[in-house]
Structures are given as structure tokens and as C-alpha cells.
GUDOTOR-15457 format. One record per residue: residue in one letter; x negated, y, z negated of N, C-alpha, C, O in turn. Coordinates in steps of 0.05 Angstrom, whole numbers, padded with zeros to 5 digits, always signed. Layout:
BEGIN
AXYZXYZXYZXYZ ...
//
This chain:
BEGIN
M-00264+00086+00657-00296+00084+00623-00309+00096+00631-00318+00098+00654 P-00314+00115+00602-00340+00126+00602-00361+00107+00617-00360+00083+00618 K-00388+00131+00631-00409+00129+00627-00422+00110+00604-00429+00086+00606 E-00425+00129+00578-00433+00118+00559-00435+00089+00555-00456+00078+00548 A-00405+00071+00562-00397+00054+00553-00398+00025+00566-00383+00006+00559 A-00417+00024+00587-00413+00016+00618-00405-00014+00601-00382-00021+00597 D-00423-00025+00595-00426-00055+00589-00393-00068+00571-00403-00073+00549 S-00375-00073+00568-00346-00084+00548-00345-00109+00554-00346-00118+00532 Q-00343-00121+00563-00340-00154+00580-00337-00164+00551-00316-00176+00545 S-00356-00161+00533-00351-00188+00504-00329-00176+00498-00320-00153+00501 T-00314-00209+00481-00294-00202+00461-00301-00203+00431-00286-00201+00412 V-00329-00205+00431-00329-00207+00404-00334-00171+00402-00344-00155+00417 G-00319-00169+00371-00307-00138+00362-00326-00129+00345-00338-00144+00328 R-00331-00095+00349-00339-00091+00319-00336-00069+00310-00334-00052+00327 R-00335-00059+00285-00321-00045+00266-00331-00020+00266-00354-00015+00261 M-00309+00000+00273-00327+00026+00276-00302+00048+00242-00279+00048+00236 F-00323+00059+00232-00310+00069+00211-00309+00104+00209-00328+00115+00199 I-00292+00116+00216-00294+00138+00216-00281+00158+00195-00261+00150+00184 T-00293+00185+00187-00281+00199+00164-00271+00223+00180-00283+00233+00199 V-00243+00231+00170-00228+00254+00199-00214+00277+00176-00210+00269+00153 A-00211+00295+00180-00201+00312+00168-00178+00332+00185-00186+00342+00206 Y-00153+00337+00178-00135+00345+00178-00111+00369+00169-00102+00371+00146 D-00104+00386+00190-00084+00405+00174-00065+00399+00184-00058+00403+00207 G-00050+00383+00160-00018+00368+00156-00002+00383+00160+00019+00371+00164 R-00001+00417+00162+00021+00422+00165+00030+00415+00192+00054+00408+00193 Q+00019+00416+00214+00019+00406+00241+00041+00374+00247+00055+00370+00267 Y+00039+00351+00219+00036+00338+00234+00062+00325+00214+00075+00337+00197 D+00066+00290+00225+00095+00284+00205+00091+00267+00187+00111+00255+00177 G+00064+00262+00178+00045+00256+00152+00029+00223+00170+00034+00208+00189 W+00016+00226+00155-00008+00192+00175-00001+00180+00182-00012+00174+00203 Q+00027+00163+00172+00035+00141+00186+00049+00135+00213+00073+00142+00216 S+00039+00126+00227+00058+00127+00258+00086+00131+00258+00093+00127+00235 Q+00099+00135+00267+00122+00148+00269+00140+00150+00302+00126+00159+00320 P+00161+00145+00307+00176+00148+00328+00169+00184+00345+00179+00190+00366 S+00154+00197+00332+00167+00220+00340+00138+00215+00353+00133+00227+00374 G+00115+00193+00339+00093+00200+00368+00078+00225+00355+00059+00233+00369 N+00084+00245+00318+00073+00269+00324+00048+00263+00286+00045+00280+00269 T+00039+00244+00285+00030+00241+00266+00002+00247+00271-00007+00250+00294 V-00014+00249+00247-00044+00235+00247-00050+00217+00268-00055+00224+00291 Q-00050+00183+00255-00048+00162+00257-00039+00158+00296-00053+00148+00314 D-00012+00170+00300-00006+00173+00334-00029+00186+00353-00038+00176+00374 H-00037+00214+00340-00056+00229+00357-00090+00210+00356-00105+00211+00375 L-00094+00199+00338-00124+00187+00346-00122+00164+00352-00142+00152+00360 N-00097+00150+00350-00091+00120+00367-00092+00129+00397-00108+00116+00411 A-00078+00150+00408-00077+00153+00429-00108+00166+00436-00116+00159+00457 A-00121+00180+00423-00149+00186+00443-00170+00165+00438-00184+00155+00456 V-00173+00156+00405-00186+00128+00423-00181+00116+00449-00193+00121+00470 K-00155+00095+00443-00150+00082+00465-00157+00098+00491-00169+00088+00511 N-00149+00126+00490-00166+00139+00515-00197+00135+00530-00205+00136+00554 I-00210+00130+00505-00226+00121+00513-00239+00087+00516-00257+00074+00528 C-00221+00086+00500-00231+00053+00499-00203+00036+00500-00191+00035+00479 P-00192+00022+00522-00158+00027+00518-00159-00007+00505-00137-00015+00497 E-00187-00031+00501-00182-00040+00480-00181-00046+00458-00181-00069+00450 V-00181-00017+00439-00180-00018+00414-00149-00026+00405-00131-00022+00421 P-00145-00037+00381-00118-00046+00375-00104-00021+00367-00088-00014+00384 F-00105-00006+00346-00098+00011+00332-00120+00026+00312-00138+00011+00306 V-00121+00049+00303-00137+00054+00276-00120+00055+00256-00100+00069+00252 Q-00133+00032+00240-00124+00034+00214-00136+00048+00190-00160+00045+00183 G-00117+00066+00178-00124+00083+00153-00125+00078+00127-00109+00062+00118 A-00150+00094+00106-00143+00078+00088-00123+00081+00065-00124+00073+00041 G-00106+00093+00076-00082+00102+00061-00060+00119+00080-00067+00126+00102 R-00034+00125+00070-00015+00148+00084-00014+00169+00071-00002+00168+00049 T-00024+00194+00080-00006+00218+00072+00018+00231+00079+00027+00232+00102 D+00026+00240+00062+00062+00255+00077+00061+00275+00082+00048+00293+00072 A+00080+00276+00104+00082+00303+00120+00078+00332+00104+00092+00338+00085 G+00061+00347+00115+00050+00378+00105+00030+00363+00083+00030+00375+00061 V+00017+00346+00083-00008+00340+00061-00035+00345+00077-00029+00330+00097 S-00052+00351+00081-00075+00343+00089-00101+00327+00072-00104+00319+00049 A-00118+00326+00095-00141+00316+00089-00175+00331+00094-00182+00340+00116 N-00185+00331+00079-00223+00338+00090-00240+00304+00092-00257+00296+00108 G-00224+00288+00066-00239+00258+00079-00228+00236+00071-00233+00220+00053 Q-00203+00240+00094-00190+00214+00107-00207+00183+00118-00226+00180+00134 V-00200+00173+00111-00219+00142+00130-00201+00122+00136-00183+00112+00123 A-00214+00119+00164-00199+00098+00185-00224+00076+00191-00246+00082+00182 H-00221+00052+00203-00228+00044+00224-00210+00026+00243-00189+00015+00244 F-00234+00031+00259-00223+00012+00283-00236-00009+00303-00255+00002+00313 D-00233-00032+00312-00243-00051+00327-00256-00040+00364-00239-00033+00381 I-00284-00040+00370-00291-00039+00393-00302-00063+00403-00309-00079+00385 P-00306-00072+00431-00324-00100+00443-00342-00085+00429-00341-00062+00422 S-00370-00114+00422-00384-00114+00414-00404-00098+00436-00422-00085+00425 G-00404-00096+00466-00424-00094+00486-00409-00062+00490-00423-00051+00508 W-00393-00047+00484-00382-00020+00485-00405+00000+00480-00403+00012+00459 K-00420+00004+00492-00443+00028+00478-00443+00056+00477-00457+00071+00491 M-00424+00063+00455-00426+00093+00444-00436+00087+00421-00438+00064+00414 S-00447+00112+00399-00457+00114+00382-00445+00125+00356-00429+00143+00361 G-00446+00123+00343-00428+00143+00323-00418+00169+00330-00395+00177+00332 S-00445+00184+00333-00446+00208+00351-00425+00207+00372-00406+00222+00371 D-00430+00189+00393-00413+00195+00421-00387+00191+00412-00371+00205+00423 W-00375+00173+00393-00345+00168+00382-00336+00198+00369-00314+00208+00373 V-00362+00212+00349-00342+00241+00350-00348+00259+00366-00337+00280+00361 K-00362+00257+00382-00356+00278+00411-00336+00275+00434-00327+00292+00449 A-00330+00250+00432-00305+00240+00455-00284+00236+00440-00263+00238+00453 G-00279+00231+00413-00259+00228+00401-00246+00262+00404-00227+00269+00417 N-00265+00279+00385-00249+00303+00377-00245+00320+00411-00226+00334+00417 A-00266+00315+00426-00249+00326+00455-00217+00317+00464-00205+00329+00482 R-00208+00297+00451-00186+00289+00466-00166+00294+00436-00142+00291+00438 L-00175+00299+00417-00146+00307+00405-00141+00342+00392-00155+00362+00394 P-00123+00339+00383-00106+00370+00375-00126+00384+00356-00132+00373+00335 N-00135+00405+00362-00150+00422+00346-00144+00413+00307-00165+00411+00293 H-00133+00411+00301-00119+00405+00280-00133+00375+00259-00134+00369+00235 I-00140+00364+00281-00151+00334+00274-00175+00340+00289-00178+00347+00312 R-00197+00334+00264-00221+00326+00270-00244+00304+00256-00256+00307+00235 I-00247+00281+00275-00272+00267+00258-00293+00273+00254-00309+00269+00272 L-00300+00280+00237-00325+00281+00224-00348+00269+00231-00369+00276+00243 A-00343+00254+00222-00361+00233+00217-00360+00209+00235-00338+00208+00245 A-00377+00187+00246-00362+00154+00249-00399+00141+00249-00423+00148+00252 E-00381+00117+00245-00411+00092+00233-00397+00064+00238-00372+00062+00241 E-00417+00042+00240-00417+00023+00256-00421+00010+00229-00443+00009+00218 R-00391-00004+00212-00397-00016+00191-00393-00049+00199-00383-00056+00221 G-00398-00064+00183-00388-00099+00186-00368-00101+00186-00351-00086+00176 D-00364-00129+00205-00332-00129+00214-00304-00141+00191-00280-00144+00195 N-00320-00145+00171-00317-00147+00141-00297-00124+00123-00280-00126+00105 F-00309-00103+00136-00305-00069+00118-00268-00072+00134-00259-00080+00155 H-00256-00058+00107-00235-00048+00109-00217-00023+00107-00194-00026+00100 A-00224-00001+00111-00208+00024+00110-00198+00024+00089-00211+00032+00070 Q-00171+00015+00085-00157+00010+00066-00159-00012+00041-00155-00006+00018 F-00166-00036+00047-00166-00056+00022-00197-00060+00010-00203-00074-00010 D-00221-00043+00032-00243-00037-00003-00249-00017-00009-00272-00012-00016 A-00227+00000-00008-00225+00030-00014-00225+00025-00050-00207+00009-00053 K-00234+00031-00073-00240+00039-00093-00221+00055-00114-00211+00049-00135 G-00220+00084-00095-00201+00107-00104-00205+00125-00088-00219+00130-00068 K-00195+00133-00096-00191+00169-00073-00187+00195-00098-00176+00192-00120 E-00196+00213-00089-00190+00241-00099-00183+00247-00088-00184+00239-00064 Y-00164+00277-00099-00143+00283-00092-00134+00312-00098-00117+00313-00116 R-00141+00339-00087-00141+00360-00092-00109+00381-00088-00095+00384-00068 Y-00106+00392-00112-00084+00408-00110-00077+00432-00112-00061+00433-00132 R-00079+00457-00101-00083+00486-00107-00055+00503-00108-00035+00506-00094 I-00065+00511-00127-00042+00531-00133-00041+00551-00141-00046+00552-00165 S-00034+00586-00122-00039+00607-00120-00016+00620-00147+00008+00613-00147 V-00026+00637-00166-00015+00642-00185-00011+00677-00188-00008+00692-00207 A-00014+00680-00162-00020+00709-00153+00012+00718-00156+00030+00703-00153 P+00015+00746-00161+00051+00756-00158+00054+00755-00126+00077+00747-00121 I+00040+00760-00102+00049+00756-00076+00030+00741-00066+00006+00745-00071 L+00036+00728-00054+00013+00703-00043+00018+00713-00003+00037+00721+00011 P-00009+00708+00000-00021+00715+00018-00006+00696+00050+00000+00672+00053 P-00003+00716+00066+00012+00703+00091-00001+00673+00092+00006+00652+00081 L-00019+00679+00106-00058+00668+00110-00050+00634+00091-00056+00613+00104 Q-00038+00631+00066-00033+00610+00059-00019+00610+00048-00021+00612+00023 V+00007+00608+00066+00031+00591+00063+00029+00570+00074+00020+00567+00097 G+00037+00553+00060+00027+00519+00070-00003+00508+00066-00012+00491+00081 L-00014+00516+00047-00036+00515+00044-00042+00510+00009-00062+00500-00002 V-00016+00520-00004-00023+00518-00028+00009+00521-00046+00030+00526-00034 W+00008+00518-00065+00036+00519-00072+00036+00549-00093+00019+00554-00111 H+00058+00568-00086+00059+00590-00101+00082+00587-00134+00106+00587-00138 R+00066+00586-00146+00081+00593-00182+00068+00613-00191+00048+00607-00203 P+00073+00634-00190+00060+00665-00195+00067+00658-00234+00050+00663-00251 H+00090+00649-00240+00097+00640-00270+00076+00624-00286+00073+00621-00311 I+00067+00618-00273+00044+00601-00292+00023+00622-00301+00012+00619-00322 A+00015+00647-00283+00003+00659-00289+00018+00686-00311+00013+00710-00307 F+00031+00681-00328+00051+00701-00343+00035+00707-00368+00031+00729-00379 S+00021+00669-00380+00011+00679-00397-00017+00659-00392-00017+00641-00375 Q-00042+00666-00410-00068+00650-00416-00059+00620-00430-00074+00601-00425 E-00043+00618-00442-00022+00601-00459-00014+00577-00433-00014+00553-00430 R-00010+00591-00424+00014+00577-00393-00012+00552-00377-00013+00528-00374 I-00028+00573-00371-00053+00559-00359-00069+00531-00373-00076+00510-00362 T-00070+00541-00401-00086+00524-00413-00063+00508-00421-00073+00492-00438 A-00031+00502-00419-00016+00477-00431-00027+00462-00394-00037+00441-00389 F-00020+00482-00377-00026+00460-00338-00041+00448-00341-00036+00425-00337 G-00066+00454-00350-00091+00435-00359-00083+00411-00379-00085+00386-00375 G-00070+00426-00409-00074+00401-00414-00059+00379-00414-00064+00357-00425 A-00035+00390-00397-00002+00361-00384-00024+00344-00369-00030+00322-00376 L-00036+00354-00350-00056+00345-00335-00070+00316-00347-00063+00293-00343 E-00092+00325-00360-00104+00312-00378-00095+00293-00396-00108+00277-00409 S-00067+00298-00396-00046+00270-00412-00049+00252-00399-00052+00231-00413 F-00049+00248-00371-00040+00232-00350-00063+00219-00348-00060+00196-00340 A-00090+00227-00353-00109+00211-00356-00110+00177-00362-00090+00170-00375 G-00122+00161-00355-00123+00135-00366-00103+00121-00351-00087+00130-00334 R-00105+00095-00363-00088+00073-00348-00055+00073-00353-00046+00065-00374 H-00037+00083-00330-00010+00078-00347+00014+00070-00331+00008+00061-00309 D+00045+00071-00336+00056+00058-00319+00068+00075-00308+00087+00084-00321 F+00063+00086-00280+00061+00109-00261+00091+00108-00252+00102+00125-00238 R+00100+00088-00261+00136+00088-00238+00147+00106-00241+00155+00112-00219 A+00158+00126-00262+00168+00144-00270+00154+00170-00250+00166+00191-00246 F+00138+00167-00243+00121+00191-00232+00118+00183-00204+00095+00186-00195 S+00140+00171-00185+00136+00164-00149+00161+00167-00147+00176+00169-00166 A+00167+00168-00125+00187+00161-00098+00194+00137-00102+00181+00122-00116 N+00214+00133-00093+00216+00096-00092+00217+00109-00059+00223+00132-00052 R+00207+00084-00041+00204+00081-00017+00230+00060-00006+00227+00047+00015 H+00249+00057-00018+00271+00035-00015+00254+00012+00006+00267+00013+00027 D+00237-00004+00009+00234-00016+00021+00239-00049+00006+00226-00069+00015 G+00253-00051-00011+00256-00078-00032+00238-00082-00046+00241-00103-00058 Q+00213-00068-00054+00200-00073-00069+00198-00046-00087+00175-00041-00094 D+00218-00027-00097+00216-00008-00114+00213-00019-00136+00197-00009-00151 E+00232-00052-00147+00230-00060-00168+00202-00076-00184+00190-00080-00205 T+00203-00078-00164+00180-00100-00171+00151-00091-00165+00133-00106-00175 R+00144-00068-00149+00126-00068-00139+00102-00061-00164+00111-00043-00177 N+00075-00069-00175+00055-00058-00193+00060-00024-00196+00053-00010-00177 A+00069-00015-00210+00067+00011-00220+00043+00026-00237+00041+00050-00239 F+00027+00006-00248-00002+00007-00266-00016+00026-00249-00018+00020-00225 R-00029+00053-00259-00061+00054-00242-00077+00070-00261-00075+00073-00285 T-00091+00079-00245-00116+00086-00268-00124+00112-00257-00138+00111-00236 I-00116+00138-00270-00127+00159-00265-00155+00161-00286-00153+00157-00310 E-00176+00167-00275-00200+00166-00289-00209+00195-00288-00226+00193-00305 S-00209+00214-00283-00221+00235-00294-00198+00260-00281-00185+00257-00260 V-00197+00281-00297-00189+00305-00291-00193+00332-00288-00205+00343-00306 E-00186+00346-00269-00203+00378-00278-00181+00392-00262-00168+00384-00243 W-00180+00420-00280-00172+00450-00277-00182+00465-00268-00193+00477-00286 L-00186+00471-00252-00208+00494-00256-00192+00513-00232-00176+00506-00215 E-00206+00546-00239-00201+00560-00224-00227+00568-00206-00251+00574-00211 V-00211+00565-00182-00235+00569-00151-00232+00589-00146-00255+00594-00142 A-00218+00615-00141-00221+00642-00132-00203+00655-00154-00193+00645-00173 E-00203+00680-00146-00184+00702-00166-00155+00695-00166-00142+00697-00146 Q-00144+00685-00190-00107+00677-00187-00106+00645-00172-00084+00635-00171 M-00128+00632-00161-00121+00610-00150-00136+00581-00166-00159+00579-00174 W-00119+00566-00166-00127+00548-00184-00122+00523-00171-00102+00519-00157 E-00146+00500-00178-00141+00479-00171-00139+00451-00188-00151+00446-00209 A-00123+00436-00176-00128+00416-00191-00136+00378-00181-00122+00365-00167 R-00165+00368-00195-00171+00347-00178-00177+00327-00191-00193+00326-00210 I-00162+00303-00179-00154+00277-00195-00158+00264-00178-00151+00265-00155 V-00175+00245-00192-00190+00215-00188-00172+00199-00196-00157+00201-00216 G-00173+00181-00179-00147+00157-00189-00166+00128-00173-00183+00131-00155 D-00159+00106-00183-00157+00082-00175-00143+00062-00150-00150+00041-00138 G-00112+00088-00149-00096+00086-00135-00075+00105-00143-00073+00117-00164 F-00052+00106-00116-00037+00126-00130-00008+00119-00111-00008+00116-00086 L+00010+00116-00124+00033+00103-00107+00051+00134-00095+00044+00158-00096 Y+00076+00123-00082+00088+00154-00064+00093+00173-00083+00111+00173-00099 K+00077+00191-00078+00093+00220-00090+00074+00223-00107+00063+00244-00101 M+00061+00211-00130+00058+00199-00149+00031+00233-00156+00028+00243-00178 V+00022+00239-00139+00005+00263-00141+00021+00287-00147+00016+00305-00163 R+00042+00286-00131+00055+00315-00130+00074+00310-00153+00081+00332-00162 F+00088+00286-00168+00108+00287-00179+00082+00298-00208+00087+00316-00225 L+00059+00285-00207+00043+00295-00233+00041+00325-00235+00044+00334-00258 I+00037+00342-00217+00035+00365-00206+00056+00377-00211+00053+00401-00215 G+00077+00370-00212+00101+00386-00212+00116+00379-00237+00138+00388-00240 S+00106+00364-00254+00109+00359-00281+00100+00368-00305+00111+00371-00327 A+00063+00376-00289+00042+00394-00309+00067+00421-00303+00070+00437-00322 A+00077+00423-00289+00085+00457-00283+00111+00462-00305+00115+00479-00322 W+00119+00447-00300+00144+00449-00314+00133+00450-00346+00139+00469-00361 I+00118+00427-00355+00112+00426-00382+00093+00466-00387+00093+00481-00406 A+00079+00467-00362+00070+00500-00370+00090+00524-00365+00087+00549-00362 E+00109+00506-00365+00130+00536-00359+00146+00533-00379+00157+00555-00382 G+00155+00517-00396+00170+00505-00421+00194+00500-00410+00213+00515-00416 R+00199+00474-00386+00214+00468-00370+00227+00441-00384+00250+00431-00385 W+00199+00433-00395+00198+00400-00395+00184+00407-00415+00175+00429-00418 E+00181+00374-00439+00172+00381-00462+00152+00359-00461+00163+00338-00465 R+00121+00356-00456+00102+00337-00456+00108+00309-00462+00106+00289-00448 E+00118+00313-00497+00119+00289-00513+00142+00266-00492+00142+00241-00495 S+00156+00277-00477+00179+00266-00452+00155+00251-00428+00152+00227-00425 A+00141+00270-00415+00126+00262-00398+00108+00234-00408+00104+00213-00398 E+00098+00245-00433+00090+00216-00449+00104+00190-00454+00092+00170-00448 R+00121+00188-00463+00146+00170-00459+00147+00160-00439+00136+00138-00439 L+00157+00166-00420+00151+00155-00397+00134+00142-00380+00139+00123-00365 L+00109+00153-00385+00083+00138-00383+00085+00109-00402+00069+00090-00400 K+00101+00110-00415+00095+00090-00430+00109+00057-00419+00105+00036-00429 G+00125+00062-00398+00145+00048-00371+00167+00037-00386+00176+00042-00409 G+00174+00022-00370+00202+00007-00381+00224+00033-00385+00235+00039-00406 V+00226+00041-00365+00245+00066-00372+00263+00073-00343+00250+00077-00322 C+00283+00074-00342+00300+00071-00309+00303+00107-00305+00324+00117-00297 E+00283+00121-00310+00290+00152-00307+00252+00163-00288+00230+00155-00294 K+00262+00186-00264+00242+00196-00261+00238+00217-00273+00256+00227-00287 A+00209+00230-00271+00202+00253-00270+00218+00275-00263+00227+00274-00240 P+00224+00294-00276+00243+00318-00266+00234+00321-00238+00249+00312-00220 Y+00207+00335-00231+00203+00352-00209+00179+00340-00192+00162+00329-00206 C+00175+00342-00163+00168+00334-00150+00148+00359-00141+00165+00376-00132 A+00126+00369-00138+00120+00386-00127+00119+00393-00098+00110+00373-00087 P+00123+00409-00082+00117+00405-00056+00090+00400-00042+00069+00402-00055 A+00092+00392-00009+00062+00372-00005+00043+00399+00000+00019+00398+00001 S+00054+00415+00003+00031+00449+00010+00020+00449-00013+00033+00447-00034 G-00012+00452-00011-00032+00452-00031-00042+00422-00035-00066+00418-00042 L-00025+00399-00032-00037+00377-00025-00063+00367-00015-00055+00357+00007 T-00085+00364-00016-00108+00350+00000-00121+00320-00008-00129+00315-00030 L-00122+00300+00016-00134+00275-00001-00162+00288+00009-00167+00293+00032 H-00178+00293-00014-00201+00303-00007-00228+00284-00001-00246+00292+00014 R-00229+00250-00017-00239+00234-00001-00232+00212-00011-00218+00212-00031 V-00239+00190-00001-00241+00160+00000-00267+00143-00021-00289+00143-00011 I-00263+00131-00045-00285+00122-00047-00281+00097-00053-00261+00085-00061 Y-00315+00089-00046-00317+00061-00038-00345+00054-00054-00354+00032-00053 
//
């Protein structure tokens, strides 16, 4: 037991809230898996190494294999007598985590706070390189799509396609099935509150999407659909038809995980 956590006899718990960043290229997603190589698996191991009484680390939501995060949020419960401050948890946790996972901040929250159920929304960011040649150090961190740079019209069309997804829609056609027995009955209505499409560096563009919730692979379907519309492979009217719901088909393309980052969780 760490010396800074000497008195841990009480069974009344306290809830610790953490903000986590990670490079998703190294891991099999967020959700715990038999492989043991997920972000949640590594966090569970690190926290339990410090305080064995912690049951598990609960995240605000899942990210897929290859998806990174700047501001994932999670919580875990510790005994009320466990004398470690938020900064202590940051230092102790990072000392036990792989270099590609970092706890950025930790603070105590009320026992009723829940990282997942109290979240009001999320912001995802997706980076696309339109350069003719992708620098090797960007591999796995951006989607290389040089075709979009063939004309300014394509750049503009990409942004316009993204903007057409704003608002409240049935996004079932823009999501992947989980095969969990609930794909046909799950509520697929979500609200995209804002969309930005901007050049963040030379020949590097970024989509910033804020919504009240996201279905499985939904952001990647939106990005892939916008790319196909911009490149003339799919009609914008077809995408708008799918947004009305009531169809038994999926959008034609899901963008790769590379380039996608969970930027923040909104409370």
C-alpha cells in the first residue's frame, strides 16, 4: 500500500474523476477485451495496483481500435479513507501506465457522478491530409485523401456535406451494427449540434463534430460519406434521404479509424 494512502479501512466509497489521453494505434479500443490490450484494461491494472479495492474504471464511452483521445473521461470508486489527492493519482497512475496512455487530470466528484450517464455530449475531431504524399510520421494519425485536393470545389463540397448532417436526424444508416440483439430496436436519433471543417495546417483539414451522442462508428460513416460526396462518388441527396430514416440500407463508406480523436466529453 502506498504510504500516501495509509488509512483505507472505511468501506464508504468516494468517486474519482479522471481525464485521459491516449494514442489509439497501440490498443484494441477502449472497452476491456480478452486480449487485455485495451485502454480500459491498462487503466484497470494501474489503478488496482495502487488501490486493490477499486472495482473497475468506468469510461464515458467506447472508442474503437485505432481511435485516439485527447479528453476521454472515466471514474472509479475508492475507499473514503484512501488519502490520495487528484495530483497524487495523476503521478501514481502515469508511473504505472504505458507511455501511450496518460492521465491528464484527476479530481474527486460526488458519489452520484457517472462518467457515462451524466455526459451531455461529445466532440470528435477527424484529420484528413490532402497532400500528394503522406509523411511517414502521420501514418495512423490522419486519413490520407489526396483526391479531395484536386479542386477547391471538392474541399467546399466536403464541408457542405458535413453541414448537411447538422441537426436532429435518424442516423441508423450512418452507423454499424453491434450484433447485440438491439440493432433493430435501438433509438438511432441523435443531434449534431455543430460542425466545423477547417484547414489546420498546410494541406491538413480537420472536421470538428459536436453532438449529444454518437452511434457505433457514426462519426466515421459521416466522414466517409462526406468524402464520397466531395469526390463525386455519391449524391448528397442520397445522404439526405437516408437521414429521414425508415430505410433498410447503410451509407456506402465508413472512414478508417486513423484520423479520429475523441477531443472532449461535455458535462
